[in-house]
N, C-alpha and C positions, 0 to 999 in steps of 0.2 A: 831377517831383522824386523822387529816390531815396528810398526807405523804409529803405534799409540804413544802419546806424550808420557814421559815418566810420572807425571801427576796422577795418571789413570790408575797406576798400580800402587799408589801410596794411599793408605787409609789410616788416619790417625787413631781410630778406635780399635784397630786389629790388635787384640791382646787377649789374654785369658779372661773368661767371664763375659758378661754382657757387653755390647758395644755402645755403652753410655755410663754415665757416672751417677745415676740415680739411686742405685742399690748394688751391693756386691752379688756375686753368683750364689753363694749360700745354698748349696745342694741340700736336699731334704735330710739326709743323715747328719748334717752338721748344724741343723737349726737348733737354737736354744729352745727349751720348752716354754710354752705359754701357760698362763693360768686363766681359767674361767671362773666366773662367780659361782659360789656354791659348790665347788669341786666338780663341775660338769665335765664329762668326758667328750661330749659332743655338743657344740652350740649351734642351734638353728637360727640363721639370720634370714629373715623374710623381708623382701623389698617389694613394695607396691608402687609402680610408677603411676602418677596422675598426670597425663599428657594431653596437650592440645594439639590437634592436627588441623592446620589451615586447610580451607576448602580448595585453595588454588596455590599449592606449594611451588616455590621456585626450583626445588630439587637440587640446590647447590650446596656443596659439591656432589652430593647425591641424595637420593630419596631415603628417608628414615624408614625402618621397618614399620609397616602399618600405615604409611603415607597413602594418599589418594592414588587410585590406579587408573581410573578411566577418565575420558575427557571431562573437562569442566562443564557443569557442576557434578562432581562425584557424590551425590547425596547419599548414595547407598553406604559407601564406606564412611563418609563424614558422620552420618547419624549413628552408625554402629560404634564408632570411637566415642562419640558423645554420650552414648548409652552408658559406656563404662563409668563416666564421672557422674552421671545422673542416677543410675540404677545399680550397676555392677559394684561399684565402690561401697555402697551401703550394705549389700549382701556380704561383702568381705568383712566389713566391720562387724556385722552380726555374727558371722562365723567365728571370727577371731575372739570375740567376746565369749562365746560358747566354749571354745577350746583353751582359752587363756593365752592366746598368742599375742605377743607384743611385736609389732612389725615396724619397719622404717618405711614411711611414705615419701617417695621422691617426687616432689611437687615442682611443676613447671610454673614459671612466673605468670604465664597467660592463664593458668588454671587458677592461681591464687587471685588474680584479678577478676576472672569471670565467675568463679565459684567459691567465694570467700567462706561461705557457710560450710561447704565441704571441708575445707582446711580446718575450720574451727572444731568441727565435729571429729575430725581425726585427732586434733590435739586433745580435746576433751576426753577421748577414749584412752588417753595415755600412751599413744604411739609416738615414736620419734619422727621427726620431719627433717628431711635433707632437701637441698636445692637440686633441681634437675634441668637447669638451663631455662631459657625463656619459652620456647615452644619446639615442636619437632622440625620446624624449618629454619631455626636459628642454630645451625650446627656450627661447632667449633672446629677450625682447621687452620693450617699455616697460611692460608691465603687472606685471612682476616687481619686488619690492621689492629694495633694494640688498642686504639681508641674504641673500635667496635667490639672487640672481645671484652674489654673491661666494662663497657657499657652493658653487654649481655649479662655479665656476672653481677654487676651492681644492681641493675633493674630486677633481676631475678631475686636476689637477696632481700631487697627493699619490699617487693610485692609480697613475699612470704611472711616477712616480719610484720607488714601492715595487716595481713589477714589473720596470722596466728598469734601475734603478740610476742614471738620469739624469733631471734635471728638464727638461721641455721649455721652449723659449724661443719656440715659435710656436704659433698657435692657428687652428683653423677651426671655427666654431660649427656645431652640428647644424643640418642644412638650410640652413646659411649665413644663419640668421635672427639678427637683432640688435634690440636696443633702442637708444634714443638714447644711453644711458650705457655701453653695452657696451665700445666701444673704450677709454674712459678707464678703466674697471674692469680691463680686460686689461692696460693699461699700468701701473696701480697694482699688479698682481700680479706684475710683473716680466717680463712677456712682451715680446719685442722685435718680433715681426711677426705679422700676421694675414692671412687671405685670404678674408674674407667679401665684400668689395665687388668688383664686376665693372666698374670704371670705366676700366680702362686695360689695355694690353698690357705695360707695363713697371713696374718697382717704383716706388713713390711714397712720399715722406715724408708721414706722416699725423699731424697735430697733434691732441693731446687736452689736456684740462685737467690730466692726470696725467703728461704727457710724450708724446714722439713715439713712433710706431710706424712700421714699414715696412709698407705695404700691398702685398702681393704679388699679381700678377695670376693668376687661376685661371679659365679659360674655363668658362662654363656650356654653351656650345653644342657643345663637343667631348666633353663628359662621356659616359661609355659608357651610363649609365642614361637620360640625356636622349635620345640618338640611338636606342639599340636598344630601349629599353623605352617611353620617353615618346613618341617619334616613330614607333616600330615600323618602323624601317628596317633593311634587311638588313646583315649584317656587311661585305660587300664595299663597300657605299656609305660605311660609317664609315672603313674603310681608305683609301678614295679621298679622303675629306674631310680626313683627318689629312695625307695626302701633299700635297693642294692647299695646305692651311694652311702646311706646311713650305716649299713652293716659293715661295709669295707672300712669306712672312716673310724667307726668304733674299734674295730680290730686293730687298725693302724694305731690308734691312740694308745691301746694296751701295749702293743709291741714297742712303740717309740717312747712310752712313758710321758706322752705330751697330748693334751686335748686337741681335737680337730674342729673344724667348722664345716657345716653344711649350709650352702646359701642357695635360696630360691627366689627367682623374680616371678611375681604373679601379677598379671595385668587385669584390671577390672573388666575390660571389654573382651578379654579371652576367658578367664576363669570365673568371671562374675556371672556368666550365663547360667540359666536354670539347670541345664543338663550337665554342667561341669562342677557345680558346687559340691555335690556329694563326693565325686572322686577327689576333689581338692581337700575336703574335710577328712576323708579316709586317709589321704597321704600324709597330711599334717599330724593327725591323731596317731597314726602308726609310728611316725618318727618320735613323737613326744612320749609314746608308751615304752620306748626302749629305755632300759636302765641307764642312767647317767646322761640323759638328753634333756635339753631345755632351751628356751629361747634366749637370745642375747641381743644386745643393742650396741651400736657403734661406740658409745661412750665407754663400754666395757672392753673394747678391743683396741683402742688407739694406743699407740706405743710411743708417741713423741714426747 
């Protein structure tokens, strides 16, 4: 006889499909075709996080990727991260202008407050701006009170609007960490899309108790930090992986009669280094040289 209480074996979300009500299962063969501007077959969505890493992070509930590693003051890592906002970001802006890439810059509130000119320069170059939380130590999780999480969201949106002159409509959480109530609180704050979940390759309607969002796909696996730092792979392998992904998705678009998305996260303190700019440029140029490929922005992908 089991000594477990009956409630241990009862799970209200045990049913066909996902164990939540945010979106249906929708297997790939059953998905409705999407449309991309200009008849594109493959949309390239480039996301550039502009992050602030506190010198003495609390690390609660965990340390974000890229956070300080050695005992305080970890000036080596702190200045390396700050280099990205001071130097690397401008290299990326120059490269994007050369290639005709329009990216989405995910800006943290602390960056907008500390480097408002950078945010204005991004906006002036015609790039999209979304909110990326307050900083890398202000992580969203279910242990936060509603008041604290709502303050993180409101302060971030306000700081970006002050620096750029426009209020973001999209959101990516720091470290892409969330609590159970985060999506609903984003919707309640007037945001239209977010990119924290990695459950699909295509935009998804995402239901919350405060209204629908569009969940935009953003690959973890082709993230430059993940490949070059986390996996310690050489740059040429990353270039090859991006090209392989583009070829596969283009073939899938032809077979499924529906366009596909290729999403890349590019960090200024990683790919903005002098020896990585050329591989990055080669990778982006290679994707855009393929027939039917072009850059897309979140405003062209939202489905709510």
